[in-house]
TITILO-177299 format. One line per field, with one value per residue (C-alpha): chain; residue in one letter; x, y, z. Coordinates in nm, 2 decimals, always signed. Example, Ala and Ser with C-alpha at 12.3 -4.5 7.8 and 13.67 -1.06 7.14 Angstrom:
chain	A;A $
resn	A;S $
x	+1.23;+1.37 $
y	-0.45;-0.11 $
z	+0.78;+0.71 $
% end
This chain:
chain	A;A;A;A;A;A;A;A;A;A;A;A;A;A;A;A;A;A;A;A;A;A;A;A;A;A;A;A;A;A;A;A;A;A;A;A;A;A;A;A;A;A;A;A;A;A;A;A;A;A;A;A;A;A;A;A;A;A;A;A;A;A;A;A;A;A;A;A;A;A;A;A;A;A;A;A;A;A;A;A;A;A;A;A;A;A;A;A;A;A;A;A;A;A;A;A;A;A;A;A;A;A;A;A;A;A;A;A;A;A;A;A;A;A;A;A;A;A;A;A;A;A;A;A;A;A;A;A;A;A;A;A;A;A;A;A;A;A;A;A;A;A;A;A;A;A;A;A;A;A;A;A;A;A;A;A;A;A;A;A;A;A;A;A;A;A;A;A;A;A;A;A;A;A;A;A;A;A;A;A;A;A;A;A;A;A;A;A;A;A;A;A;A;A;A;A;A;A;A;A;A;A;A;A;A;A;A;A;A;A;A;A;A;A;A;A;A;A;A;A;A;A;A;A;A;A;A;A;A;A;A;A;A;A;A;A;A;A;A;A;A;A;A;A;A;A;A;A;A;A;A;A;A;A;A;A;A;A;A;A;A;A;A;A;A;A;A;A;A;A;A;A;A;A;A;A;A;A;A;A;A;A;A;A;A;A;A;A;A;A;A;A;A;A;A;A;A;A;A;A;A;A;A;A;A;A;A;A;A;A;A;A;A;A;A;A;A;A;A;A;A;A;A;A;A;A;A;A;A;A;A;A;A;A;A;A;A;A;A;A;A;A;A;A;A;A;A;A;A;A;A;A;A;A;A;A;A;A;A;A;A;A;A;A;A;A;A;A;A;A;A;A;A;A;A;A;A;A;A;A;A;A;A;A;A;A;A;A;A;A;A;A;A;A;A;A;A;A;A;A;A;A;A;A;A;A;A;A;A;A;A;A;A;A;A;A;A;A;A;A;A;A;A;A;A;A;A;A;A;A;A;A;A;A;A;A;A;A;A;A;A;A;A;A;A;A;A;A;A;A;A;A;A;A;A;A;A;A;A;A;A;A;A;A;A;A;A;A;A;A;A;A;A;A;A;A;A;A;A;A;A;A;A;A;A;A;A;A;A;A;A;A;A;A;A;A;A;A;A;A;A;A;A;A;A;A;A;A;A;A;A;A $
resn	M;V;V;P;L;L;V;L;A;A;L;T;S;A;A;L;E;P;P;T;T;V;R;V;R;V;F;S;K;H;A;P;V;E;A;V;V;E;E;N;G;R;R;R;R;L;A;A;G;E;P;A;A;R;L;S;F;V;S;T;F;T;V;T;V;P;G;L;P;P;R;A;Y;L;G;S;L;E;T;S;T;R;E;G;R;L;V;L;V;V;A;S;P;L;E;P;Y;T;A;G;V;S;Q;A;E;A;G;A;G;A;P;A;E;A;L;K;A;Q;A;V;A;A;R;S;W;A;A;G;T;R;P;P;H;E;G;A;F;C;D;L;T;H;C;Q;V;F;P;G;L;G;G;A;A;G;R;A;A;A;A;A;T;D;G;Q;L;L;R;A;R;G;R;I;F;P;G;H;Y;H;A;A;C;G;G;L;L;D;A;P;G;S;I;W;P;G;T;E;G;R;G;P;A;R;A;D;A;G;R;D;G;R;A;L;C;A;L;S;P;H;A;R;W;R;A;A;V;P;A;A;R;I;E;R;L;A;R;A;A;G;W;L;G;A;A;E;P;L;T;D;L;A;V;A;E;R;S;P;A;R;R;A;L;T;L;K;L;N;G;A;A;I;G;A;E;R;F;L;S;A;V;G;R;A;L;G;W;N;V;L;K;S;A;A;F;E;L;R;R;E;G;A;D;F;V;F;E;G;R;G;L;G;H;G;V;G;M;C;Q;A;G;A;A;A;L;A;K;G;G;A;S;A;R;E;I;L;E;H;Y;Y;P;G;A;L;P;P;Q;P;R;C;A;G;G;T;C;L;E;G;G;G;P;R;L;L;E;L;L;E;R;E;R;A;A;L;S;G;A;P;E;A;V;R;V;V;A;H;P;D;F;D;S;F;R;A;A;G;G;S;G;R;H;A;A;R;W;R;D;G;I;L;H;L;A;P;P;A;A;L;E;E;R;G;I;L;E;S;V;V;R;H;E;M;S;H;L;W;A;A;R;V;S;R;G;R;A;P;R;W;L;A;E;G;V;C;V;W;R;A;G;E;L;A;R;E;D;P;A;L;D;E;P;I;L;A;D;G;A;V;R;L;S;Y;R;Q;A;G;E;R;V;A;R;V;A;E;R;G;G;T;A;A;V;E;R;L;L;E;G;G;G;L;T;G;R;P $
x	+3.06;+3.40;+3.41;+3.45;+3.65;+3.53;+3.22;+3.19;+3.17;+2.88;+2.67;+2.67;+2.35;+2.28;+1.99;+1.89;+1.61;+1.60;+1.35;+1.07;+1.15;+1.49;+1.44;+1.70;+1.76;+1.75;+1.89;+2.14;+2.39;+2.21;+1.97;+1.67;+1.46;+1.18;+1.10;+0.83;+0.70;+0.48;+0.26;+0.06;+0.04;-0.03;+0.20;+0.24;+0.49;+0.70;+0.87;+1.08;+0.87;+0.57;+0.45;+0.61;+0.38;+0.40;+0.29;+0.22;+0.22;+0.07;+0.30;+0.63;+0.68;+0.93;+1.11;+1.26;+1.47;+1.58;+1.91;+1.87;+1.71;+1.40;+1.46;+1.21;+1.12;+0.89;+0.75;+0.65;+0.82;+0.86;+0.91;+1.03;+1.22;+1.56;+1.75;+1.54;+1.59;+1.41;+1.43;+1.35;+1.31;+1.22;+1.08;+1.14;+1.07;+1.42;+1.43;+1.41;+1.62;+1.89;+1.82;+1.90;+2.21;+2.34;+2.37;+2.53;+2.81;+2.94;+2.93;+2.83;+2.94;+2.95;+2.95;+2.63;+2.79;+2.97;+2.67;+2.49;+2.76;+2.74;+2.33;+2.42;+2.68;+2.47;+2.14;+2.35;+2.50;+2.19;+1.98;+2.30;+2.35;+2.21;+2.11;+2.34;+2.12;+1.85;+1.71;+1.77;+2.08;+2.19;+2.22;+2.58;+2.89;+2.91;+2.62;+2.54;+2.48;+2.10;+2.03;+1.60;+1.51;+1.75;+1.80;+1.72;+2.06;+2.00;+1.67;+1.78;+2.07;+1.87;+1.58;+1.85;+1.95;+1.63;+1.67;+2.01;+2.18;+2.52;+2.54;+2.75;+2.67;+2.29;+2.30;+2.30;+2.66;+2.72;+2.87;+3.17;+3.27;+3.48;+3.63;+4.01;+4.22;+4.55;+4.61;+4.53;+4.23;+4.20;+3.97;+3.67;+3.80;+4.17;+3.98;+3.76;+3.80;+3.51;+3.43;+3.45;+3.69;+4.05;+4.33;+4.58;+4.61;+4.47;+4.61;+4.35;+4.56;+4.47;+4.69;+4.95;+5.02;+4.87;+4.60;+4.30;+4.23;+4.53;+4.36;+4.17;+4.27;+4.27;+4.52;+4.84;+4.82;+5.04;+4.93;+5.14;+4.99;+5.15;+5.24;+5.08;+4.71;+4.76;+4.88;+4.54;+4.30;+4.49;+4.46;+4.09;+4.03;+4.23;+4.51;+4.74;+4.75;+4.67;+5.05;+5.17;+5.34;+5.35;+5.68;+5.62;+5.33;+5.39;+5.21;+5.21;+5.03;+4.90;+4.69;+4.83;+4.76;+4.94;+4.66;+4.72;+4.53;+4.66;+4.89;+5.15;+5.10;+5.36;+5.37;+5.00;+4.82;+4.52;+4.31;+4.34;+3.97;+3.97;+4.27;+4.14;+3.78;+3.92;+4.14;+3.85;+3.64;+3.91;+4.09;+3.82;+3.77;+3.97;+4.30;+4.38;+4.15;+4.24;+4.45;+4.72;+4.97;+5.34;+5.40;+5.71;+5.83;+5.96;+6.01;+5.71;+5.47;+5.38;+5.40;+5.16;+5.19;+4.91;+4.71;+4.34;+4.02;+3.81;+3.82;+4.02;+3.79;+3.49;+3.48;+3.70;+3.46;+3.75;+3.84;+3.51;+3.45;+3.82;+3.70;+3.36;+3.54;+3.72;+3.46;+3.32;+3.01;+2.88;+2.86;+3.22;+3.31;+3.08;+3.27;+3.59;+3.53;+3.32;+3.41;+3.17;+2.93;+2.70;+2.45;+2.60;+2.43;+2.16;+2.20;+1.92;+1.79;+1.43;+1.20;+1.43;+1.65;+1.90;+2.14;+2.43;+2.47;+2.61;+2.51;+2.37;+2.12;+2.04;+1.95;+1.76;+1.52;+1.45;+1.37;+1.15;+0.95;+0.90;+0.80;+0.48;+0.16;+0.08;+0.44;+0.51;+0.66;+0.94;+1.10;+1.36;+1.55;+1.82;+2.07;+2.22;+2.61;+2.59;+2.32;+2.33;+2.24;+1.94;+1.76;+1.81;+1.60;+1.35;+1.47;+1.61;+1.81;+1.53;+1.40;+1.56;+1.40;+1.14;+0.92;+0.91;+0.78;+0.76;+1.08;+1.20;+1.52;+1.72;+1.94;+2.32;+2.30;+2.61;+2.46;+2.10;+2.32;+2.51;+2.22;+2.09;+1.79;+1.85;+1.65;+1.37;+1.35;+1.37;+1.06;+0.89;+0.91;+0.83;+0.54;+0.42;+0.35;+0.16;-0.06;-0.13;-0.24;-0.45;-0.64;-0.60;-0.43;-0.73;-0.58;-0.54;-0.17;-0.24;-0.34;-0.07;+0.20;+0.07;+0.05;+0.44;+0.52;+0.35;+0.53;+0.88;+0.85;+0.93;+0.74;+1.00;+1.29;+1.37;+1.30;+1.20;+1.09;+0.83;+0.65;+0.67;+0.27;+0.11;-0.21;-0.23;-0.51;-0.64;-0.91;-0.67;-0.32;-0.19;+0.18;+0.33;+0.40;+0.04;-0.07;+0.15;-0.02;-0.36;-0.30;-0.08;-0.42;-0.62;-0.35;-0.35;-0.77;-0.78;-0.43;-0.30;-0.61;-0.81;-0.56;-0.61;-0.97;-0.88;-0.71;-0.95;-1.24;-1.00;-0.97;-1.37;-1.44;-1.08;-1.03;-0.81 $
y	-5.77;-5.89;-5.79;-5.57;-5.41;-5.02;-4.91;-4.56;-4.28;-4.13;-4.38;-4.28;-4.10;-3.83;-4.08;-3.97;-4.28;-4.61;-4.71;-4.96;-5.16;-5.20;-5.32;-5.54;-5.65;-6.02;-6.31;-5.99;-6.20;-6.47;-6.24;-6.46;-6.49;-6.64;-6.73;-6.92;-6.72;-6.94;-6.84;-7.10;-7.32;-7.07;-7.05;-6.77;-6.76;-6.48;-6.45;-6.13;-5.89;-5.92;-5.55;-5.44;-5.56;-5.50;-5.84;-5.83;-6.08;-6.16;-6.41;-6.56;-6.63;-6.79;-6.74;-7.02;-6.96;-7.20;-7.43;-7.27;-7.39;-7.15;-6.85;-6.73;-6.37;-6.16;-5.81;-5.78;-5.83;-5.59;-5.74;-5.55;-5.63;-5.51;-5.63;-5.89;-6.05;-6.02;-5.80;-5.89;-5.62;-5.76;-5.48;-5.62;-5.53;-5.39;-5.69;-5.98;-5.87;-5.81;-6.13;-6.29;-6.07;-6.14;-6.52;-6.49;-6.25;-6.40;-6.75;-7.07;-7.17;-6.79;-6.74;-6.64;-6.30;-6.23;-6.28;-6.01;-5.74;-5.86;-5.80;-5.42;-5.40;-5.50;-5.34;-5.01;-5.01;-5.05;-4.79;-4.55;-4.60;-4.50;-4.78;-4.77;-4.95;-4.73;-4.70;-5.07;-5.26;-5.62;-5.93;-5.96;-5.87;-5.55;-5.44;-5.73;-6.10;-6.13;-6.49;-6.46;-6.51;-6.64;-6.92;-6.95;-6.84;-6.52;-6.45;-6.50;-6.26;-5.95;-6.01;-6.00;-5.64;-5.61;-5.18;-5.13;-4.89;-4.73;-4.41;-4.09;-3.69;-3.82;-3.97;-4.36;-4.46;-4.75;-5.00;-5.11;-5.47;-5.69;-6.05;-6.01;-5.69;-5.87;-5.68;-5.34;-5.11;-4.78;-4.53;-4.49;-4.14;-4.30;-4.55;-4.37;-3.99;-3.77;-3.96;-3.87;-4.03;-3.98;-4.08;-4.34;-4.69;-4.90;-5.22;-5.53;-5.75;-5.97;-5.92;-6.14;-5.89;-6.11;-5.99;-6.11;-6.23;-6.43;-6.79;-6.67;-6.83;-6.45;-6.33;-6.41;-6.51;-6.50;-6.44;-6.45;-6.33;-6.36;-6.03;-6.10;-6.16;-5.82;-5.69;-5.86;-5.69;-5.35;-5.30;-5.42;-5.13;-4.85;-4.82;-4.93;-4.87;-5.15;-5.24;-5.09;-5.36;-5.35;-5.22;-5.13;-5.20;-5.07;-4.87;-4.56;-4.43;-4.63;-4.60;-4.54;-4.91;-4.97;-5.04;-4.95;-4.61;-4.58;-4.78;-4.67;-4.92;-4.77;-4.46;-4.33;-4.35;-4.58;-4.62;-4.95;-5.02;-4.95;-5.22;-5.50;-5.48;-5.52;-5.83;-5.94;-5.96;-6.12;-6.33;-6.42;-6.22;-6.43;-6.36;-6.03;-6.06;-5.69;-5.38;-5.43;-5.59;-5.59;-5.60;-5.72;-5.88;-6.22;-6.34;-6.36;-6.31;-6.01;-6.13;-5.98;-6.07;-5.93;-5.98;-5.98;-6.02;-5.67;-5.29;-5.31;-5.07;-5.12;-5.43;-5.74;-6.03;-6.29;-6.08;-6.03;-6.43;-6.46;-6.16;-6.41;-6.70;-6.53;-6.44;-6.10;-5.98;-5.82;-5.49;-5.51;-5.61;-5.34;-5.10;-5.21;-5.18;-4.87;-4.65;-4.39;-4.50;-4.67;-4.52;-4.55;-4.82;-4.69;-4.66;-4.71;-4.58;-4.66;-4.60;-4.39;-4.48;-4.27;-4.34;-4.07;-3.81;-3.85;-3.94;-3.63;-3.60;-3.92;-3.84;-3.56;-3.71;-3.99;-3.71;-3.55;-3.88;-4.01;-3.65;-3.68;-3.79;-4.17;-4.18;-4.35;-4.69;-4.66;-4.34;-4.38;-4.05;-3.97;-3.71;-3.61;-3.54;-3.26;-3.08;-3.28;-3.58;-3.39;-3.25;-3.59;-3.72;-3.44;-3.20;-2.81;-2.56;-2.35;-2.64;-2.79;-3.15;-3.33;-3.65;-3.90;-4.25;-4.23;-4.08;-3.80;-3.65;-3.38;-3.17;-3.15;-3.12;-2.91;-2.66;-2.66;-2.60;-2.32;-2.13;-2.25;-2.39;-2.77;-2.89;-2.65;-2.84;-3.13;-3.05;-2.89;-3.26;-3.49;-3.24;-3.37;-3.69;-3.60;-3.34;-3.62;-3.93;-3.64;-3.57;-3.91;-3.74;-3.50;-3.24;-2.92;-2.84;-2.48;-2.62;-2.88;-2.67;-2.41;-2.69;-2.79;-2.38;-2.34;-2.69;-2.58;-2.28;-2.06;-1.76;-1.59;-1.65;-1.38;-1.64;-1.53;-1.89;-1.84;-1.52;-1.78;-1.87;-2.22;-2.08;-1.85;-1.87;-1.54;-1.58;-1.63;-1.60;-1.79;-1.78;-2.03;-1.76;-1.67;-2.00;-2.05;-1.76;-1.87;-2.22;-2.03;-1.82;-2.15;-2.28;-1.97;-1.98;-2.38;-2.49;-2.82;-2.99;-2.72;-2.74;-3.16;-3.07;-2.84;-3.12;-3.33;-3.09;-3.09;-2.70;-2.70;-2.60;-2.73;-2.37;-2.10 $
z	-5.52;-5.66;-6.05;-6.23;-6.00;-5.94;-5.89;-6.06;-5.78;-6.00;-5.86;-5.51;-5.43;-5.12;-4.99;-4.66;-4.65;-4.80;-5.07;-5.01;-5.32;-5.56;-5.89;-6.05;-6.41;-6.35;-6.55;-6.71;-6.78;-6.98;-7.20;-7.23;-7.51;-7.37;-7.00;-6.77;-6.45;-6.22;-5.92;-5.68;-6.01;-6.24;-6.54;-6.78;-7.06;-7.18;-7.52;-7.67;-7.86;-7.69;-7.57;-7.26;-6.94;-6.55;-6.36;-5.98;-5.77;-5.41;-5.33;-5.43;-5.77;-5.99;-6.31;-6.56;-6.85;-7.06;-6.95;-6.57;-6.25;-6.15;-5.91;-5.66;-5.62;-5.43;-5.57;-5.93;-6.25;-6.52;-6.90;-7.21;-7.54;-7.62;-7.93;-7.93;-7.60;-7.31;-7.03;-6.69;-6.41;-6.08;-5.80;-5.46;-5.14;-4.97;-4.72;-4.89;-5.18;-4.87;-4.75;-5.11;-5.18;-4.83;-4.86;-5.22;-5.16;-4.84;-4.98;-4.84;-4.48;-4.39;-4.02;-3.88;-3.75;-4.06;-4.29;-4.03;-4.13;-4.49;-4.47;-4.34;-4.63;-4.88;-4.77;-4.72;-5.06;-5.24;-5.04;-5.06;-5.46;-5.74;-5.96;-6.30;-6.55;-6.63;-6.30;-6.17;-6.06;-6.24;-6.03;-6.11;-5.93;-6.12;-5.87;-5.59;-5.68;-5.63;-5.75;-5.60;-5.22;-4.98;-4.79;-4.39;-4.31;-4.52;-4.40;-4.07;-4.10;-4.30;-4.01;-3.74;-3.87;-4.03;-4.11;-4.00;-4.21;-4.24;-4.21;-4.24;-4.15;-4.14;-4.49;-4.62;-4.62;-4.96;-4.76;-5.01;-4.96;-5.19;-5.14;-5.00;-4.95;-4.91;-4.62;-4.68;-4.72;-4.93;-4.86;-5.10;-5.26;-5.31;-5.58;-5.71;-5.78;-5.64;-5.39;-5.05;-4.78;-4.95;-4.71;-4.58;-4.66;-4.37;-4.22;-4.21;-3.96;-3.69;-3.36;-3.48;-3.76;-4.04;-4.28;-4.14;-4.51;-4.51;-4.57;-4.86;-5.12;-5.31;-5.06;-5.30;-5.65;-6.00;-6.34;-6.67;-6.90;-7.27;-7.45;-7.75;-7.60;-7.39;-7.77;-7.88;-7.68;-7.64;-8.02;-8.01;-7.74;-7.93;-7.72;-8.03;-8.37;-8.63;-8.68;-8.38;-8.10;-7.74;-7.66;-7.31;-6.99;-6.64;-6.39;-6.35;-6.06;-5.73;-5.41;-5.04;-5.01;-5.39;-5.60;-5.95;-6.05;-6.43;-6.66;-6.91;-7.25;-7.48;-7.28;-7.31;-7.00;-6.93;-6.66;-6.43;-6.45;-6.79;-6.85;-6.56;-6.75;-7.06;-6.97;-6.79;-7.09;-7.35;-7.06;-6.80;-6.46;-6.24;-6.41;-6.26;-5.92;-5.80;-5.90;-5.62;-5.83;-5.92;-6.30;-6.48;-6.82;-6.86;-7.21;-7.39;-7.04;-6.86;-6.48;-6.25;-5.87;-5.67;-5.34;-5.32;-5.49;-5.56;-5.51;-5.15;-5.02;-4.70;-4.57;-4.70;-4.67;-4.58;-4.32;-4.17;-4.17;-4.00;-3.75;-3.69;-3.63;-3.36;-3.15;-3.35;-3.32;-3.64;-3.48;-3.40;-3.76;-3.89;-3.65;-3.79;-4.16;-4.14;-3.84;-3.73;-3.95;-3.71;-3.47;-3.11;-2.89;-2.70;-2.33;-2.10;-1.75;-1.64;-1.94;-2.18;-2.37;-2.57;-2.89;-2.85;-2.61;-2.26;-1.89;-1.83;-2.11;-2.02;-1.67;-1.81;-2.01;-1.80;-1.49;-1.71;-1.86;-1.48;-1.38;-1.62;-1.52;-1.62;-1.75;-2.06;-2.00;-2.29;-2.46;-2.74;-2.80;-3.07;-3.00;-3.29;-3.32;-3.62;-3.81;-4.11;-3.92;-3.75;-4.10;-4.22;-3.94;-4.06;-3.86;-3.98;-3.87;-3.69;-3.45;-3.19;-3.19;-3.37;-3.31;-3.62;-3.60;-3.22;-3.15;-3.03;-3.25;-3.07;-3.26;-3.14;-2.73;-2.73;-2.91;-2.77;-2.37;-2.55;-2.63;-2.28;-2.37;-2.33;-2.04;-2.16;-2.51;-2.32;-2.10;-2.40;-2.60;-2.33;-2.28;-2.56;-2.45;-2.18;-2.38;-2.63;-2.33;-2.18;-2.53;-2.62;-2.96;-2.99;-2.91;-3.21;-3.27;-3.11;-2.80;-2.78;-2.89;-2.63;-2.31;-2.37;-2.44;-2.07;-1.91;-2.04;-1.87;-2.22;-2.20;-2.01;-2.27;-2.55;-2.88;-3.20;-3.29;-3.00;-3.24;-3.54;-3.62;-3.54;-3.70;-3.99;-4.23;-4.28;-4.04;-3.71;-3.71;-3.34;-3.22;-2.99;-2.74;-2.77;-2.73;-2.42;-2.26;-2.34;-2.17;-1.88;-1.79;-1.75;-1.53;-1.34;-1.32;-1.24;-1.21;-1.39;-1.37;-1.56;-1.83;-1.86;-1.86;-2.19;-2.33;-2.25;-2.42;-2.71;-2.65;-2.62;-3.02;-3.13;-3.23;-3.04 $
% end
């Protein structure tokens, strides 16, 4: 993801969960008029002007356009025509897309750990960014380079990080990255107005004080551009009148890391992104490699002396490669460039693994797990640092915990402890495992919740949540408290064995 330099802040979404498929307009630079699609020896020729179609495939398929080698994809292909040209959109599963992008973006020979970090960043960018091209990404550097299915290295990196995403306050954080920062990184909000995360510049240097990307061919660069060329493109862009000469060009506003944000052309303000895009289209995208430049007039030329390639936000790919070569793991690379955006490393005790929280919570969870009759061998728990993160996992302000895909998600433990309910919440949620095991998953909800309320000792607690209805269908209205009281009466008469028999029988008729 190198040029154009800036991705519009408006594209950033507030995604909570990743998409299962990613729509990508392929061969978007070439705008072909015809193509050939092939799967398992079956070929179909496509031509501009044909009715729009959606082709589904059960295995890898290739698309070939004149003058280019075939590209392989998984998923489906949507075809349509625009202005006499074919529009080809692949709906690819997220992981094959991640594999293809990772290898293309990181480049040949990228260290394995840097490639893994690239996979997490690429996956997060796709999952956390609103597709800008009518619901699709392009396959170019404007979005992410996607030349089709990746090779073995890309597939290995995607598989090793399967499903891993960067997150901020529970939402997917788009993992911005660029080729080389030149030694200074900017926060997203410093480059893209309206984007969260404005802050000071951050040095991206090694222990010796040198920029991590110092050995990149893009670390320092110089471009002498004839003033006459800039004058022509400025006139074409409408920045100069038909007969108005270019008399002055200077940087008017900079980011904390000294990237140009606004230029003054004959005194008129022009966004640096617009200027760099105009130069890129007219003279080539590698003439001005970034907005981190100093500018001066030398005779008939404007001289740009700059550093880095790309927008300078997020992960510096050359820096990531240097870190990997120095022995850093993918996680260490990601923590360096996206501090706070990775879930904490899980800590385990016995059969319980906990993400977040502290050692006392882990001890409590393992004690309650081990106390269960026929305790499950493994329990995974995520203790969320804030309620935004908890809500993103499906919780709500009214709930203290939620099971999802076999994982127990806890509201912020500090908030539960402050209310004096942390231990009872843990016992209640672990009791769900016991009730599910004894009933073989057949216990009606009222019975399972009643067993958990009883076992957690919550009946003695003054809590309005206990009076919320489990069942309220006109024929029956039953609250958590009432369900717990019914189970408690069974236990008084016959002990835990009687409760187990009730669970085994599915609550007799299945109704309270």
